[in-house]
C-alpha positions as CSV (number, residue, x, y, z in Angstrom):
1,M,87.0,10.6,39.8
2,K,87.0,8.6,43.0
3,S,90.2,6.8,44.2
4,F,91.4,4.4,46.8
5,A,94.8,3.4,48.2
6,V,96.2,-0.2,48.5
7,V,98.9,-1.0,50.9
8,T,101.2,-3.9,49.6
9,S,103.9,-6.0,51.2
10,P,107.3,-6.1,49.5
11,S,107.7,-9.8,50.5
12,P,108.9,-11.7,47.3
13,S,106.7,-14.5,48.3
14,D,103.6,-12.4,47.7
15,T,104.6,-11.2,44.3
16,I,102.2,-12.3,41.5
17,S,103.9,-13.5,38.4
18,P,102.7,-12.2,35.0
19,Q,101.7,-15.8,34.1
20,D,99.5,-16.1,37.2
21,A,97.9,-12.7,36.5
22,A,97.1,-13.8,33.0
23,N,95.3,-16.9,34.2
24,I,92.9,-14.9,36.1
25,T,89.9,-13.8,33.9
26,I,87.7,-10.7,34.4
27,S,84.9,-10.9,31.8
28,K,81.3,-10.1,31.3
29,D,78.8,-12.8,32.0
30,D,77.8,-14.7,28.9
31,K,74.1,-14.7,29.9
32,E,73.9,-11.1,31.3
33,P,76.6,-9.2,29.5
34,S,74.9,-5.9,30.2
35,S,74.7,-6.2,34.0
36,R,77.1,-8.8,35.4
37,I,80.9,-9.4,35.5
38,V,82.5,-12.7,36.5
39,V,86.0,-12.9,38.1
40,R,87.5,-16.5,37.8
41,L,90.2,-17.1,40.5
42,T,90.9,-20.9,39.8
43,P,94.6,-20.7,39.3
44,L,95.3,-18.6,42.6
45,K,92.5,-19.6,44.9
46,H,95.0,-20.8,47.6
47,K,97.5,-18.1,47.3
48,F,95.6,-15.5,49.4
49,S,93.4,-16.0,52.2
50,Q,90.7,-13.6,50.8
51,Y,90.0,-12.0,47.3
52,I,88.2,-8.7,46.9
53,A,87.0,-7.1,43.8
54,K,86.6,-3.3,43.7
55,V,84.5,-1.8,41.0
56,L,85.0,1.8,39.8
57,D,82.6,3.3,37.4
58,M,84.6,5.3,34.8
59,S,81.4,6.5,33.0
60,E,80.0,10.2,32.8
61,D,79.6,11.8,36.3
62,N,75.8,12.2,35.9
63,V,75.2,8.4,35.8
64,K,78.4,7.2,37.5
65,D,77.9,4.3,40.2
66,A,79.6,4.6,43.6
67,V,82.7,2.4,44.2
68,R,81.4,-1.1,45.0
69,T,83.1,-4.0,46.7
70,F,82.5,-7.7,46.0
71,L,83.8,-10.9,47.7
72,A,84.2,-14.4,46.5
73,S,81.1,-16.6,47.0
74,G,81.0,-18.8,50.0
75,T,79.8,-21.7,48.0
76,N,82.4,-21.2,45.2
77,A,85.7,-19.4,46.3
78,A,87.0,-19.5,42.9
79,L,84.4,-17.0,41.5
80,I,83.5,-13.5,42.2
81,N,80.1,-12.4,40.7
82,I,79.9,-8.6,40.2
83,H,76.1,-7.9,39.5
84,N,73.6,-5.1,39.3
85,L,75.8,-3.2,36.9
86,H,74.3,-0.8,34.4
87,P,74.2,-1.4,30.6
88,G,76.7,0.5,28.5
89,H,78.8,1.6,31.6
90,H,82.6,1.6,31.6
91,Y,83.9,-0.1,34.8
92,K,87.4,-0.5,36.1
93,V,87.7,-3.8,38.1
94,M,90.6,-4.2,40.7
95,L,91.2,-7.6,42.1
96,L,92.9,-7.5,45.5
97,G,94.3,-10.5,47.4
98,R,94.6,-10.3,51.3
99,K,96.9,-12.3,53.5
100,D,98.2,-11.6,57.0
101,N,96.9,-8.0,57.0
102,T,98.6,-7.4,53.7
103,T,96.6,-6.5,50.6
104,T,98.1,-7.0,47.1
105,V,96.8,-5.8,43.8
106,V,96.4,-9.0,41.9
107,K,94.9,-7.6,38.6
108,E,93.3,-4.5,37.1
109,Q,91.0,-4.6,34.0
110,D,88.6,-2.1,32.2
111,V,85.3,-3.7,31.2
112,M,82.7,-2.0,28.9
113,M,79.2,-3.5,29.6
114,D,77.1,-4.4,26.7
115,P,74.2,-2.0,26.1
116,Q,70.7,-3.4,26.5
117,A,68.0,-3.3,24.0
118,P,64.7,-1.5,24.8
119,N,62.0,-4.0,25.8
120,F,58.7,-3.3,23.9
121,S,57.0,-6.2,25.6
122,S,57.5,-4.8,29.1
123,R,54.9,-3.4,31.4
124,G,53.9,0.1,30.2
125,A,55.3,-0.4,26.7
126,S,53.0,-0.4,23.7
127,I,52.9,-1.6,20.1
128,I,50.2,0.0,17.9
129,A,49.8,-1.4,14.5
130,T,47.6,0.3,11.7
131,E,47.2,-0.8,8.2
132,T,50.5,0.7,6.9
133,N,52.3,1.8,10.2
134,I,53.7,0.2,13.4
135,T,54.5,2.4,16.4
136,L,56.6,0.9,19.2
137,K,56.9,2.8,22.6
138,T,58.7,1.9,25.7
139,N,60.5,3.5,28.8
140,L,64.2,3.5,28.5
141,I,66.2,1.5,31.3
142,D,67.3,3.8,34.1
143,K,71.0,4.8,33.9
144,A,71.6,2.6,30.8
145,L,73.9,4.1,28.3
146,Q,73.8,3.7,24.6
147,D,75.0,5.8,21.6
148,S,72.2,4.7,19.2
149,F,69.5,2.3,18.4
150,L,69.4,0.1,15.3
151,I,66.2,-1.3,13.9
152,R,66.1,-4.1,11.3
153,Y,62.8,-5.3,9.9
154,R,61.6,-7.3,6.9
155,Q,58.2,-8.5,5.6
156,V,57.9,-12.2,6.1
157,S,55.7,-13.4,3.2
158,P,56.2,-12.5,0.5
159,D,59.8,-11.8,1.7
160,E,60.8,-8.1,1.4
161,A,63.7,-6.5,3.1
162,F,63.8,-2.9,4.3
163,A,66.8,-0.6,5.0
164,P,67.9,-0.6,8.6
165,I,67.0,2.5,10.6
166,E,69.4,4.0,13.1
167,L,68.4,6.5,15.7
168,S,70.9,8.4,17.8
169,N,70.5,8.5,21.6
170,V,69.5,11.9,23.2
171,D,70.9,12.6,26.6
172,G,68.2,12.6,29.3
173,Q,65.8,10.8,27.1
174,K,63.4,8.7,29.2
175,Q,61.2,7.2,26.5
176,L,61.8,5.7,23.1
177,E,59.4,5.7,20.2
178,L,60.0,3.9,17.0
179,F,57.8,4.5,13.9
180,L,57.7,2.1,11.0
181,N,55.9,3.3,7.9
182,R,55.0,2.4,4.3
183,L,54.1,-1.1,5.3
184,N,51.5,-3.3,3.6
185,P,48.2,-4.0,5.4
186,G,47.7,-7.5,6.9
187,H,51.3,-8.7,6.8
188,D,53.8,-10.1,9.3
189,Y,57.0,-8.3,9.9
190,D,60.1,-9.6,11.7
191,V,61.3,-6.7,13.7
192,A,64.6,-6.6,15.7
193,V,65.8,-3.7,17.9
194,V,69.3,-3.3,19.3
195,A,71.1,-0.7,21.4
196,V,74.6,0.3,20.3
197,K,77.4,1.6,22.6
198,G,81.0,2.1,21.6
199,G,80.5,-0.1,18.6
200,V,79.0,-2.9,20.6
201,N,75.6,-4.2,19.9
202,S,73.2,-5.4,22.5
203,K,71.3,-8.7,22.3
204,P,68.3,-7.7,20.1
205,W,64.7,-7.4,21.2
206,H,62.9,-9.4,18.6
207,D,59.2,-10.1,17.6
208,V,57.0,-10.7,14.7
209,L,54.5,-7.9,14.4
210,T,51.3,-7.8,12.1
211,T,49.9,-4.7,10.5
212,K,46.1,-4.3,10.7
213,P,44.5,-5.9,7.7
214,S,42.4,-3.6,5.4
215,K,38.7,-3.8,5.9
216,I,36.6,-5.4,3.2
217,A,34.8,-3.3,0.6
218,S,31.4,-3.6,-1.1
219,L,29.7,-5.9,1.4
220,T,26.3,-7.0,-0.2
221,A,23.6,-9.3,1.2
222,V,21.3,-11.0,-1.3
223,D,18.5,-13.5,-0.5
224,A,19.3,-17.0,-1.7
225,L,17.7,-20.2,-0.8
226,P,14.9,-20.2,1.7
227,N,16.0,-18.7,5.1
228,C,19.5,-18.1,3.6
229,I,21.6,-14.9,2.7
230,N,24.5,-14.8,0.3
231,L,27.2,-12.4,1.5
232,T,29.8,-11.1,-1.1
233,W,32.6,-8.6,-0.7
234,M,35.9,-7.4,-2.0
235,L,39.3,-7.1,-0.3
236,P,42.0,-4.7,-1.4
237,P,44.8,-6.6,-3.2
238,E,47.5,-5.2,-1.1
239,S,46.0,-6.6,2.1
240,G,47.0,-9.9,3.6
241,V,44.5,-12.3,5.3
242,D,44.5,-15.6,7.1
243,H,40.7,-15.9,7.3
244,F,37.4,-14.0,7.5
245,E,35.2,-13.9,10.6
246,I,31.4,-13.6,9.8
247,A,29.0,-12.7,12.5
248,Y,25.2,-12.3,12.0
249,G,21.9,-12.3,13.8
250,P,19.0,-10.1,14.7
251,P,19.7,-6.7,16.4
252,G,20.0,-7.4,20.1
253,G,19.6,-11.1,19.7
254,D,21.8,-14.2,19.5
255,V,24.8,-13.9,17.2
256,Q,25.9,-16.7,14.9
257,K,29.6,-16.8,14.2
258,E,31.3,-18.4,11.2
259,S,34.7,-18.5,9.6
260,A,35.5,-18.3,5.8
261,A,38.8,-19.2,4.1
262,S,41.2,-16.5,3.0
263,S,40.6,-17.4,-0.7
264,T,36.9,-16.9,-0.6
265,R,34.9,-13.7,-1.2
266,S,31.5,-15.0,-0.4
267,F,29.5,-16.8,2.3
268,S,26.1,-18.3,2.7
269,A,24.5,-17.5,6.0
270,C,21.5,-19.7,7.1
271,D,21.5,-20.7,10.8
272,G,19.0,-18.9,12.9
273,L,17.5,-17.0,10.0
274,A,13.8,-16.8,9.1
275,P,11.8,-15.2,6.3
276,G,10.9,-11.5,7.0
277,M,13.5,-11.3,9.8
278,A,15.8,-8.2,10.2
279,A,19.4,-9.2,10.7
280,L,22.9,-7.6,11.0
281,F,25.8,-9.1,9.0
282,S,29.4,-8.2,9.6
283,V,32.7,-9.5,8.1
284,T,36.1,-9.0,9.7
285,V,39.5,-9.7,8.1
286,V,41.9,-11.5,10.4
287,K,45.7,-11.9,9.9
288,S,47.6,-13.6,12.7
289,S,46.5,-11.7,15.9
290,A,45.4,-8.5,14.1
291,A,41.9,-7.9,12.8
292,S,40.4,-5.2,10.6
293,S,37.5,-3.0,11.5
294,P,34.3,-4.9,10.9
295,V,32.1,-3.9,8.0
296,T,28.4,-4.4,8.8
297,V,25.3,-4.3,6.7
298,E,21.6,-4.7,7.8
299,H,19.3,-6.8,5.7
300,V,15.8,-7.9,5.9
301,L,15.2,-11.3,4.5
302,R,12.6,-11.5,1.9
303,P,9.3,-12.7,3.5
304,R,7.3,-15.6,2.0
305,P,4.9,-14.7,-0.8
306,P,1.2,-15.2,-0.3
307,T,0.1,-18.8,-0.6
308,A,-3.2,-17.9,-2.4
309,F,-4.5,-14.9,-4.2
310,N,-8.2,-14.5,-5.3
311,I,-10.6,-11.8,-6.3
312,R,-14.4,-11.7,-6.4
313,P,-17.2,-9.2,-6.4
314,D,-18.6,-8.3,-3.1
315,T,-22.2,-7.5,-3.2
316,W,-22.3,-6.1,0.3
317,S,-19.8,-3.3,-0.2
318,S,-20.5,-3.0,-4.0
319,K,-16.8,-3.4,-4.6
320,Y,-14.3,-6.1,-5.6
321,R,-12.7,-7.9,-2.7
322,I,-9.2,-9.0,-3.2
323,W,-7.7,-11.2,-0.6
324,A,-4.3,-13.0,-0.2
325,D,-3.5,-15.7,2.3
326,V,-0.3,-15.1,4.1
327,P,2.0,-17.9,5.2
328,A,2.5,-18.7,8.9
329,E,6.3,-19.0,8.7
330,G,8.6,-16.0,9.4
331,R,7.6,-12.4,10.0
332,I,5.0,-10.7,7.9
333,D,3.7,-7.2,8.8
334,G,1.6,-6.3,5.8
335,C,0.7,-6.8,2.1
336,A,1.1,-4.5,-0.9
337,L,-1.3,-4.6,-3.9
338,S,-0.7,-3.2,-7.3
339,V,-3.5,-3.0,-9.8
340,V,-2.9,-1.8,-13.4
341,S,-5.9,-1.2,-15.9
342,E,-6.2,-1.5,-19.6
343,T,-5.5,2.3,-19.9
344,L,-2.3,1.8,-17.7
345,D,-3.8,3.5,-14.7
346,R,-2.0,2.3,-11.6
347,L,-3.4,1.8,-8.2
348,E,-1.3,0.7,-5.2
349,M,-2.4,-0.1,-1.7
350,T,-0.9,-1.5,1.5
351,E,-2.6,-3.3,4.3
352,K,-1.1,-4.2,7.7
353,V,-1.3,-7.7,9.0
354,D,-1.3,-8.4,12.8
355,A,-0.4,-11.5,14.6
356,N,-4.0,-12.9,14.5
357,K,-4.6,-12.4,10.7
358,T,-4.0,-15.1,8.2
359,S,-4.9,-13.1,5.1
360,C,-4.8,-9.5,3.6
361,E,-7.9,-8.0,2.2
362,F,-8.6,-5.1,-0.1
363,L,-11.8,-3.6,-1.3
364,L,-11.5,-1.7,-4.6
365,P,-14.0,0.0,-7.0
366,L,-13.0,-1.8,-10.1
367,K,-15.1,-2.1,-13.3
368,P,-16.5,-5.5,-14.3
369,G,-15.5,-6.8,-17.7
370,E,-12.3,-4.8,-17.9
371,R,-8.9,-6.4,-17.9
372,Y,-6.5,-5.8,-15.0
373,E,-2.9,-6.8,-14.1
374,L,-2.9,-7.6,-10.4
375,S,0.1,-8.4,-8.2
376,V,0.2,-9.0,-4.4
377,Q,3.3,-9.1,-2.1
378,T,3.8,-9.7,1.5
379,T,5.9,-7.2,3.3
380,S,8.3,-7.2,6.3
381,L,9.6,-3.8,7.4
382,S,10.8,-2.3,4.0
383,T,11.3,-5.6,2.2
384,R,8.7,-7.2,-0.1
385,S,8.3,-10.8,-1.1
386,T,8.2,-12.0,-4.7
387,K,5.1,-11.1,-6.6
388,V,2.1,-13.3,-7.0
389,Q,0.5,-12.1,-10.2
390,R,-2.7,-12.5,-12.1
391,S,-4.1,-11.0,-15.4
392,L,-7.8,-11.2,-15.8
393,A,-10.9,-9.7,-17.1
394,L,-13.0,-9.1,-14.0
395,P,-16.1,-11.3,-13.9
396,P,-19.4,-9.7,-12.9
397,A,-21.1,-10.4,-9.7
398,F,-24.0,-12.9,-9.2
399,D,-25.9,-13.3,-5.9
400,M,-29.4,-14.7,-5.8
401,T,-30.0,-13.0,-2.3
402,A,-28.5,-9.7,-3.1
403,F,-30.4,-9.5,-6.4
404,G,-33.7,-10.7,-4.8
405,L,-34.3,-13.2,-7.5
406,S,-36.8,-16.0,-7.1
407,V,-37.3,-19.1,-9.3
408,Q,-40.7,-20.8,-8.9
409,E,-43.1,-22.9,-10.9
410,A,-46.1,-20.9,-12.1
411,R,-48.8,-21.6,-14.8
412,G,-47.2,-24.9,-16.0
413,G,-43.8,-23.3,-16.4
414,L,-41.0,-21.5,-14.5
415,E,-41.0,-17.9,-13.6
416,I,-37.7,-15.9,-12.7
417,A,-38.8,-12.6,-11.2
418,W,-37.2,-9.5,-9.7
419,P,-38.4,-8.1,-6.4
420,V,-41.3,-5.6,-6.6
421,S,-40.1,-3.1,-3.9
422,D,-39.2,0.2,-5.5
423,L,-36.6,1.0,-2.7
424,F,-35.0,-2.4,-3.2
425,I,-34.8,-1.9,-6.9
426,E,-33.1,1.4,-6.6
427,K,-30.5,-0.1,-4.3
428,L,-30.1,-3.0,-6.7
429,K,-29.5,-0.7,-9.7
430,Q,-26.7,1.0,-7.8
431,L,-25.2,-2.4,-6.8
432,W,-25.6,-3.7,-10.5
433,S,-23.7,-0.7,-12.0
434,K,-20.8,-1.2,-9.7
435,V,-20.2,-5.0,-9.6
436,V,-22.2,-6.2,-12.6
437,G,-22.1,-3.5,-15.1
438,S,-24.8,-1.1,-16.4
439,D,-24.7,-2.7,-19.8
440,S,-24.5,-6.3,-18.4
441,V,-27.5,-8.6,-18.3
442,L,-28.9,-11.6,-16.4
443,H,-28.9,-14.8,-18.5
444,A,-31.3,-17.6,-17.8
445,R,-30.6,-21.0,-19.4
446,L,-32.9,-23.9,-19.4
447,S,-31.8,-27.3,-20.7
448,Q,-33.2,-30.8,-20.9
449,P,-30.0,-33.0,-20.8
450,S,-31.7,-36.1,-22.1
451,R,-32.9,-34.3,-25.2
452,N,-29.8,-31.9,-25.7
453,E,-32.2,-29.0,-25.9
454,T,-31.3,-25.5,-24.6
455,R,-33.4,-22.3,-24.2
456,Q,-31.8,-19.0,-23.3
457,F,-33.4,-15.7,-22.0
458,E,-32.1,-12.5,-20.7
459,T,-33.2,-9.5,-18.5
460,S,-31.9,-6.8,-16.2
461,P,-32.9,-4.6,-13.2
462,Y,-33.2,-1.8,-15.6
463,T,-36.1,-3.4,-17.5
464,L,-37.4,-5.5,-14.6
465,K,-38.8,-7.8,-17.2
466,P,-39.6,-11.2,-15.5
467,I,-38.6,-14.3,-17.4
468,F,-41.4,-16.8,-18.0
469,I,-40.5,-20.2,-19.5
470,S,-43.5,-21.9,-20.8
471,N,-44.4,-25.1,-22.6
472,L,-42.7,-27.4,-20.0
473,T,-43.8,-30.8,-19.4
474,Q,-45.1,-32.0,-16.1
475,G,-42.9,-34.5,-14.3
476,Q,-39.9,-33.7,-16.5
477,C,-36.5,-32.5,-15.1
478,Y,-35.0,-29.3,-16.4
479,K,-31.5,-27.8,-15.6
480,V,-31.9,-24.1,-14.7
481,Q,-28.8,-21.8,-14.8
482,L,-28.7,-18.2,-13.9
483,Y,-25.7,-16.0,-14.3
484,T,-24.6,-12.5,-15.4
485,V,-22.8,-11.6,-18.6
486,T,-21.0,-8.4,-19.4
487,K,-21.1,-6.5,-22.7
488,S,-17.8,-8.1,-23.7
489,G,-19.0,-11.6,-23.0
490,I,-17.4,-12.2,-19.6
491,V,-19.5,-14.6,-17.5
492,S,-19.9,-14.5,-13.7
493,D,-18.0,-17.1,-11.7
494,A,-21.0,-17.5,-9.3
495,R,-24.2,-18.9,-10.7
496,F,-27.5,-20.5,-9.9
497,D,-27.3,-24.2,-11.2
498,E,-30.1,-26.4,-10.1
499,S,-32.2,-29.3,-11.5
500,I,-36.0,-28.7,-11.2
501,R,-38.7,-31.1,-11.9
502,I,-42.0,-29.5,-13.0
503,S,-45.0,-30.7,-11.0
504,P,-43.0,-33.7,-9.5
505,P,-45.0,-36.8,-9.3
506,P,-46.0,-37.9,-5.6
507,I,-44.0,-40.4,-3.9
508,D,-45.2,-42.9,-1.5
509,V,-42.8,-43.8,1.4
510,T,-43.4,-47.1,3.1
511,L,-41.6,-49.4,5.5
512,H,-40.6,-52.4,3.6
513,S,-38.8,-54.3,6.3
514,V,-37.6,-53.8,9.9
515,S,-35.5,-55.5,12.7
516,K,-33.9,-54.2,15.9
517,T,-31.2,-52.1,14.2
518,V,-31.9,-52.4,10.4
519,A,-34.8,-51.2,8.3
520,S,-35.7,-50.8,4.6
521,I,-37.6,-47.8,3.1
522,R,-39.4,-48.3,-0.1
523,L,-40.0,-45.3,-2.4
524,S,-42.8,-45.8,-5.0
525,L,-44.0,-43.4,-7.6
526,I,-47.8,-43.0,-7.2
527,S,-48.1,-41.7,-10.8
528,Q,-45.7,-42.5,-13.6
529,K,-47.2,-40.2,-16.1
530,N,-44.6,-38.1,-18.0
531,F,-41.8,-39.7,-16.0
532,T,-39.2,-40.7,-18.6
533,Q,-36.0,-39.1,-17.3
534,P,-34.0,-39.9,-14.2
535,E,-31.8,-36.8,-14.1
536,C,-33.7,-35.4,-11.2
537,Q,-33.4,-36.7,-7.7
538,T,-35.5,-36.8,-4.6
539,L,-34.3,-36.0,-1.2
540,L,-34.9,-38.6,1.5
541,V,-34.5,-37.4,5.1
542,V,-34.9,-39.8,8.1
543,T,-35.0,-38.2,11.6
544,D,-35.2,-39.7,15.0
545,E,-37.8,-38.7,17.7
546,N,-35.4,-35.9,18.8
547,G,-35.3,-34.4,15.2
548,L,-31.7,-35.5,14.5
549,A,-31.1,-36.7,10.9
550,V,-29.8,-40.2,10.7
551,F,-30.1,-40.3,6.9
552,D,-30.0,-37.3,4.6
553,R,-29.3,-38.1,1.0
554,H,-30.4,-37.2,-2.5
555,L,-31.4,-40.3,-4.4
556,P,-32.0,-40.8,-8.2
557,L,-35.5,-41.9,-9.3
558,G,-34.3,-44.3,-11.9
559,A,-37.1,-46.8,-11.3
560,P,-40.7,-46.7,-10.2
561,T,-39.8,-48.6,-7.0
562,S,-36.7,-48.2,-5.0
563,D,-35.7,-49.8,-1.7
564,I,-33.4,-47.8,0.6
565,P,-31.6,-49.8,3.4
566,L,-31.1,-48.1,6.8
567,D,-28.7,-49.5,9.4
568,G,-27.3,-48.5,12.7
569,L,-30.8,-47.7,14.1
570,R,-31.6,-47.9,17.8
571,P,-34.0,-50.6,19.0
572,F,-37.6,-49.4,20.0
573,H,-37.1,-45.8,18.7
574,K,-39.3,-43.9,16.3
575,Y,-38.0,-42.6,13.1
576,L,-39.7,-40.2,10.6
577,A,-39.1,-40.3,6.8
578,T,-39.8,-37.5,4.3
579,T,-39.0,-36.9,0.7
580,Q,-39.5,-33.3,0.2
581,D,-36.7,-30.9,0.8
582,R,-37.3,-28.1,3.3
583,P,-37.3,-24.4,1.9
584,G,-34.2,-22.3,1.9
585,P,-33.7,-19.2,4.0
586,V,-35.7,-16.0,3.5
587,Q,-33.9,-13.1,1.8
588,N,-33.1,-9.5,2.8
589,A,-34.9,-9.4,6.0
590,T,-35.1,-5.9,7.6
591,V,-36.8,-4.4,10.6
592,A,-37.9,-0.8,11.7
593,S,-39.7,0.5,14.7
594,I,-43.2,1.9,14.4
595,N,-43.4,3.1,18.0
596,S,-42.0,2.1,21.3
597,F,-43.8,-1.3,21.4
598,S,-44.4,-2.3,17.8
599,A,-41.9,-3.0,14.8
600,R,-42.4,-3.8,11.1
601,L,-40.6,-6.7,9.5
602,S,-40.0,-7.1,5.7
603,W,-38.4,-9.9,3.8
604,L,-38.3,-11.7,0.4
605,P,-39.4,-15.4,0.1
606,P,-36.6,-18.1,-0.2
607,S,-35.0,-18.2,-3.7
608,L,-35.5,-22.0,-3.5
609,P,-38.9,-22.6,-1.7
610,N,-38.7,-26.4,-2.6
611,G,-42.4,-26.5,-2.7
612,I,-45.3,-24.3,-1.8
613,V,-44.7,-22.1,1.2
614,T,-47.7,-22.4,3.5
615,H,-46.7,-19.7,6.1
616,Y,-43.8,-18.1,7.9
617,V,-42.6,-18.4,11.5
618,V,-41.2,-15.3,13.1
619,N,-39.1,-16.0,16.3
620,I,-38.7,-12.9,18.6
621,Q,-35.7,-13.1,20.9
622,P,-35.4,-10.3,23.6
623,E,-31.9,-9.7,25.1
624,S,-33.4,-10.7,28.5
625,G,-36.6,-12.8,29.0
626,E,-38.2,-15.7,27.2
627,P,-38.5,-15.7,23.4
628,W,-41.8,-16.2,21.5
629,S,-43.0,-16.7,18.0
630,V,-45.8,-15.6,15.6
631,N,-47.1,-17.2,12.4
632,V,-47.4,-15.1,9.3
633,G,-49.6,-16.3,6.3
634,A,-47.8,-16.8,2.9
635,G,-50.7,-15.2,1.0
636,A,-53.0,-16.8,-1.6
637,G,-52.5,-17.3,-5.3
638,K,-49.4,-16.0,-6.9
639,Q,-46.6,-15.8,-4.6
640,V,-45.7,-12.1,-3.9
641,H,-42.1,-11.1,-3.7
642,S,-42.2,-9.0,-0.5
643,K,-43.7,-10.0,2.8
644,D,-44.5,-7.6,5.6
645,A,-45.6,-8.3,9.3
646,V,-46.1,-6.2,12.4
647,V,-44.9,-7.5,15.7
648,D,-46.5,-6.0,18.8
649,G,-45.9,-6.3,22.5
650,L,-42.3,-5.1,22.4
651,R,-40.8,-2.9,25.2
652,G,-39.0,0.4,24.7
653,G,-35.3,0.5,25.4
654,M,-35.0,-3.3,24.8
655,N,-32.8,-5.1,22.1
656,Y,-34.5,-7.7,20.0
657,S,-33.4,-10.1,17.3
658,F,-35.8,-11.7,14.8
659,L,-35.6,-15.0,13.1
660,I,-37.8,-15.6,10.0
661,R,-38.2,-19.1,8.6
662,A,-40.5,-20.3,5.7
663,V,-42.6,-23.4,6.2
664,T,-43.7,-26.0,3.6
665,E,-45.2,-29.4,3.9
666,A,-41.6,-30.7,4.3
667,G,-41.2,-28.6,7.5
668,M,-39.6,-25.4,8.7
669,G,-36.9,-24.0,6.4
670,D,-33.3,-23.3,7.0
671,P,-32.6,-20.3,9.2
672,P,-30.6,-17.4,7.7
673,A,-27.0,-16.7,8.9
674,V,-26.6,-15.2,12.2
675,S,-25.2,-12.1,10.7
676,D,-28.2,-11.8,8.4
677,A,-30.9,-11.9,11.3
678,P,-32.3,-8.3,11.8
679,R,-31.8,-6.6,15.2
680,L,-33.5,-3.6,16.7
681,M,-33.3,-1.6,19.9
682,M,-36.9,-0.3,20.6
683,P,-37.0,3.5,21.0
684,I,-38.3,5.4,24.1
685,H,-40.5,8.1,22.8
686,G,-40.3,10.2,25.9
687,K,-36.6,10.5,25.6
688,K,-36.8,11.2,21.9
689,C,-39.0,14.3,22.6
690,K,-36.6,15.6,25.2
691,I,-33.6,15.3,22.9
692,A,-35.5,17.0,20.1
693,A,-36.5,19.9,22.5
694,E,-32.9,20.4,23.6
695,T,-31.7,20.4,19.9
696,R,-34.3,23.1,19.0
697,N,-33.1,25.3,22.0
């Protein structure tokens, strides 16, 4: 222990009375009781010329301070502030008075400094909260002394007190770690920590700490209203919560953030979502400043179902074509088709849809006349839309062109005939068995609406029996219907349905009146013999000098004379009026090379010639160069069902397309579809021989 000597004068005038000494106070500072002592000299401030406070640390040698000296403040001579002391240390304070080179001991007093609570909010400290534990760590104050630490804590709401925890101090301990366990998740706790020295408690370190809430359980995402998802979850009952934070959006995209009240266990997410879109949904439990681990689920919104769903026989592929129109909204990457037959055989197919497609198509070898359950769904990733379903018995196919059928007036009646080409008939039989049915037949029905009379006939390509309907009246209108029927009585959706007048009476077309922009055409029956019904119509076509139609309409012949007004005509222009319809397109046109400069064309006459075909015009279009045309006669007498023509003057190695059109008195017939026009690259025989020789070698 360090010591120091004090020399005092025996003069009676310098003696300090006990009362004066008692009025001098040496005490810990109220605000900083762990590091500051205040000496108050007010009663004796004029008795000595100077006051000195010497401070001796009486604590253990290993943490003892050196002797320190403090003087009264220049601004306040009645106070001596003793500062920078250490918490929990035992100090002896000696107050000395000096006057005329004489020093007198005024007062001596022992002071035990308050301990100082550890600061868990300081730099380097940490507070780690889990669901059931709180760990507090901090560095202890250098040279601070304490006997123990006392921890008091309680749950805030609902209120629950816990027994205090007392930890003894360990000599040389540099860090303090406190561990509070068996807590409830998601709750606030009022925590106070004090240091204890010699029975004296420090001012407490105090804070409200929150345990980490439990994460939710059973997060599910279910499609709700269009473009919305219903989220539902569960929260363990022991966990507290202030609110839930919901975040959702596409992976790697913009994230929508929402908040849900603590009492709810569901949420409807809609913003920024679209049908067929993949999105991540996460829910986090929040209590005060603590948050649980987020629980995330990925969900693909159900895409929109197909907007239309149809099935029909396809004569080109000899299968049934099923197609579904897909909606434009949202994401759709494919379609899924399910087909269940009467015998419960199931067939499932999928089809991809790219960005440019507006529908899904499937081709299936189904049996006409049988009943099927069909359902189509759109798909996005692994998610499917609601089903669009149909239950139906498949109707057989009907196609005048694919069947090669012709309907024409012959011998005072109507003849419905099959083509005569053996090769065509063999192909037709294969087609018939697949999309019409081997036991299905072609029905022909002829009716006269004004008399309510109906006659019915049937045939098939297996019998090749033509249908001849006799005893028809000249000038009369008859309704002709052709369709296919399965053995079970299922009728084709497509059919031939036309009104035909047998030997129609000639019509005289005259100009009744004319002005600059208005004219009137008069139609007059030249002969009214057997003309008693107005069901049939005549076609009146008026074209200008450039061949453009300015009037094209079917008109009833309800009276022997009819006046047709024309307006909007151009002054001083010529117009041509005709009442006979032009022939339809030819059927089943094909082409094959004969040699390197000749090709053979074959075709069937139009199914609706609308009169007598006088000849055919074949237009030849090379890929480079000028086109030309040739005329082919129609043949005399009964119209044959197959026409052939040889075209010469072609060049080897050149691509050609051929356009064949029938011609009647009404003019040139309609052209076939561009996809139906036959095309051919003419061979080069020299190259063929060379290739054949190389193959043989």
